[in-house]
C-alpha positions in Angstrom: -14.1 6.5 14.1 -15.5 9.3 16.2 -17.1 11.6 13.6 -17.4 14.6 15.9 -13.7 14.4 16.8 -12.6 15.0 13.1 -15.5 17.0 11.7 -13.8 20.4 12.3 -10.7 19.2 10.4 -12.8 19.0 7.2 -13.7 22.7 7.2 -12.3 24.8 4.3 -10.6 22.0 2.5 -10.3 21.8 -1.3 -8.9 18.3 -1.3 -8.7 15.3 1.1 -6.1 12.6 1.2 -7.3 9.4 3.0 -4.4 7.3 4.4 -5.9 5.4 7.3 -5.8 1.6 7.7 -6.0 -1.3 10.2 -2.5 -2.2 11.3 -1.7 -6.0 11.8 0.8 -6.6 14.5 3.2 -9.5 14.8 4.9 -10.5 18.0 8.7 -10.8 17.6 8.7 -14.4 18.8 6.5 -15.4 15.8 9.4 -14.6 13.4 11.7 -16.8 15.5 9.2 -19.6 15.6 8.6 -19.5 11.8 12.4 -19.5 11.0 13.0 -22.4 13.3 10.1 -24.3 11.8 11.7 -23.7 8.3 15.0 -25.0 9.6 13.5 -28.3 10.7 11.4 -28.7 7.5 8.0 -27.6 8.7 5.8 -24.9 7.3 4.3 -22.4 9.8 2.1 -19.3 9.4 3.0 -16.5 11.8 0.1 -15.2 13.8 -1.0 -11.6 13.6 -3.6 -9.6 15.5 -5.3 -6.2 15.2 -6.0 -3.6 18.0 -8.7 -2.2 15.7 -10.1 -4.5 13.1 -10.0 -3.6 9.4 -13.8 -3.4 9.2 -13.7 -0.5 11.7 -10.8 1.3 10.1 -10.6 0.4 6.4 -14.3 0.4 5.9 -16.3 2.3 8.5 -13.5 4.9 9.2 -13.0 5.5 5.5 -16.7 5.7 4.9 -17.0 8.4 7.6 -14.3 10.5 5.9 -15.9 10.1 2.5 -19.3 11.1 4.0 -17.8 14.2 5.6 -16.0 15.1 2.4 -19.3 15.0 0.6 -21.1 17.1 3.2 -18.3 19.7 3.2 -18.2 20.0 -0.6 -14.6 18.8 -0.9 -13.6 18.9 -4.6 -11.1 16.0 -4.8 -10.5 12.9 -2.6 -7.3 10.9 -3.0 -7.4 7.4 -1.4 -4.1 5.6 -0.9 -5.2 2.0 -0.7 -3.6 -1.3 -1.4 -2.3 -3.5 -4.1 -4.2 -6.8 -4.2 -7.8 -5.4 -4.0 -8.7 -6.4 -7.6 -11.4 -9.2 -7.8 -8.9 -11.7 -9.1 -6.5 -11.2 -6.1 -9.0 -10.3 -3.4 -10.1 -13.8 -2.5 -10.7 -15.7 0.8 -7.5 -17.6 0.1 -5.4 -14.4 -0.1 -3.0 -14.5 2.9 -3.6 -10.9 3.6 -7.3 -11.5 4.2 -6.5 -14.4 6.5 -4.2 -12.6 8.9 -5.9 -11.8 12.2 -9.3 -12.8 10.7 -9.4 -9.3 9.4 -10.3 -9.7 5.7 -8.5 -6.4 5.2 -8.5 -6.4 1.4 -12.3 -7.0 1.4 -12.9 -3.9 3.5 -10.4 -1.8 1.5 -12.2 -2.8 -1.7 -15.5 -1.9 -0.2 -14.3 1.5 0.8 -13.0 2.1 -2.8 -16.3 1.1 -4.3 -18.1 3.4 -1.8 -15.8 6.3 -2.9 -16.4 5.6 -6.6 -20.2 5.6 -6.1 -20.2 8.7 -3.8 -20.3 11.2 -6.7 -17.1 12.9 -5.5 -14.1 13.4 -7.8 -11.6 10.7 -6.7 -8.2 9.2 -7.4 -7.2 5.9 -5.9 -3.5 4.9 -5.6 -2.1 1.4 -5.0 1.6 1.6 -4.2 4.1 -1.3 -4.2 6.4 -2.2 -1.3 7.9 0.8 0.5 11.6 1.5 0.8 13.6 4.1 2.6 15.7 4.9 -0.5 15.8 8.5 -1.8 13.0 9.6 -4.0 13.2 11.4 -7.4 15.9 9.0 -8.7 13.7 6.4 -10.4 11.2 6.0 -13.2 7.7 5.3 -12.0 5.7 2.5 -13.6 1.9 2.6 -13.5 -0.5 -0.3 -13.9 -4.1 -1.2 -13.2 -6.0 -4.1 -11.7 -2.9 -5.6 -10.2 -1.3 -6.2 -13.6 2.1 -5.4 -12.0 1.6 -8.4 -9.7 0.7 -10.6 -12.6 4.0 -9.8 -14.2 5.8 -11.6 -11.4 3.5 -14.6 -11.3 3.8 -15.1 -15.0 7.6 -15.4 -14.5 7.1 -18.1 -11.8 8.7 -15.8 -9.2 8.0 -16.2 -5.5 7.5 -12.4 -5.5 6.6 -10.5 -2.4 3.2 -8.8 -2.6 3.4 -5.4 -1.0 -0.1 -4.5 -0.1 -0.8 -1.9 2.5 0.3 1.7 2.5 -0.7 4.5 4.8 1.2 7.8 4.7 1.0 10.7 7.1 0.9 13.8 4.9 0.7 16.5 7.5 0.4 19.2 4.9 -2.9 17.8 3.9 -4.4 16.2 7.1 -4.4 18.1 10.4 -4.5 14.8 12.4 -1.7 12.1 12.5 -1.9 8.9 10.5 0.2 5.8 10.6 2.2 4.1 7.9 2.1 0.4 7.5 3.8 -1.8 4.9 2.6 -5.4 4.9 4.1 -8.1 2.7 3.0 -11.6 1.9 3.7 -14.2 -0.7 1.4 -15.4 -3.5 -0.8 -18.3 -2.5 1.0 -20.7 -4.8 4.3 -20.3 -2.9 5.6 -23.3 -0.8 5.6 -21.2 2.3 3.2 -18.3 3.1 5.3 -16.0 5.2 4.3 -12.6 6.5 6.2 -9.8 8.0 5.1 -6.3 8.9 6.5 -2.8 9.2 5.0 0.1 11.1 6.8 3.4 10.7 5.7 7.0 11.5 6.1 8.9 8.2 6.1 12.6 7.3 6.6 14.4 3.9 10.2 15.1 4.9 10.8 11.4 5.5 11.8 11.5 9.2 11.9 7.8 9.9 12.7 6.2 13.2 16.2 4.5 13.2 14.7 1.0 13.8 12.9 1.1 10.5 13.1 -2.3 8.7 13.9 -2.0 5.0 12.1 -3.9 2.3 15.4 -5.3 1.2 15.9 -6.9 4.7 12.4 -8.3 4.5 13.1 -9.8 1.1 16.3 -11.4 2.4 14.4 -13.0 5.3 11.8 -14.2 2.9 14.5 -15.6 0.6 16.0 -17.5 3.5 12.7 -19.0 4.5 11.9 -20.0 0.9 15.3 -21.3 0.2 15.5 -19.3 -3.1 16.4 -15.8 -4.3 13.6 -13.4 -4.9 13.7 -11.6 -8.3 13.9 -7.8 -8.0 12.4 -6.9 -11.4 9.9 -8.2 -13.9 10.3 -8.3 -17.7 9.6 -4.5 -18.0 12.4 -3.6 -15.6 9.9 -2.6 -12.9 10.7 -3.6 -9.3 8.0 -4.5 -6.8 8.9 -1.5 -4.6 8.7 2.3 -4.5 10.5 4.7 -2.1 8.3 6.5 0.4 9.5 9.9 -0.9 8.2 9.0 -4.4 4.8 8.1 -3.0 4.6 11.4 -1.1 5.6 13.2 -4.3 3.1 11.2 -6.3 0.3 12.2 -4.0 1.2 15.9 -4.4 1.4 15.7 -8.2 -2.0 13.9 -8.2 -3.5 16.9 -6.4 -1.8 19.3 -8.8 -3.0 17.4 -11.9 -6.5 16.7 -10.9 -7.9 16.9 -14.4 -5.7 14.1 -15.6 -6.3 11.7 -12.7 -10.0 12.4 -11.9 -12.0 9.3 -11.2 -9.1 7.0 -11.9 -7.5 4.1 -10.0 -4.0 2.8 -10.6 -1.0 0.8 -9.2 2.5 2.2 -9.0 6.0 0.9 -8.5 9.4 2.1 -9.8 12.3 0.8 -11.8 15.8 0.6 -10.4 18.1 3.6 -10.4 19.8 3.7 -13.9 17.0 1.8 -15.6 14.8 4.1 -17.5 14.5 7.9 -16.9 13.6 9.4 -13.5 10.1 10.6 -13.6 9.9 14.4 -13.9 7.1 14.8 -16.5 4.1 14.1 -14.4 1.6 15.2 -17.1 3.0 12.6 -19.6 3.0 9.9 -16.9 -0.7 10.5 -16.0 -1.7 10.6 -19.7 -0.6 6.9 -20.0 -3.5 6.0 -17.7 -6.5 4.4 -19.4 
């Protein structure tokens, strides 16, 4: 990251939302090859690549923004990171670390540690799989240390692990960001299958029409695995969250700084009609340890 090119953007800020990340890319023919391999009884891992490696973006780029925030005296830094960065999940065998030789979770975890040790007031958010469904209609479920992922593994479900989230919140950042949703299966599944989604995103949710939904991704994964993926765990929580809910959550985190200061948490939602749509943000944040 060119420090000089973004330095002026950090002037006169009270808070900073960091939403940058390396973006793994998958050639379309890789999906076809993987599906065909499944049909003939073979297992095949799709190949990904990076234009900019995670070390450059998720570690050095994030470090640059944290350093500038400290120099400029910014009062609150919100980092939208990734599920899967806890020590028990962030291992060399994690498929997300293997793609493109990027070790993306390793570098994201390093950036989180650097922020925690910076002396800045911080909040770190780990969202679940992103959907294009309307926000404000579901109950949010918070967790810590990838406990929400453990719920699926304990049920023996071949659950999708939604890991990377970058949101362009133009009202907070004067320069564009990219949104990337990346999914993989737990290492104990019979087939490690990856797919990706890169969609420009704004607070008003203006998505390109070719956006691939998480539901479509799950259907593809189900086909490759030959089994139906469960949508909820025993608490009623899904493994997903609408993009609008993530944007709203970031705004409420900024509004309730005193309740989320120096905390890190995961977030997904329940299905519509299960539980009560989250409106009382203060009560929600008070459930955090």
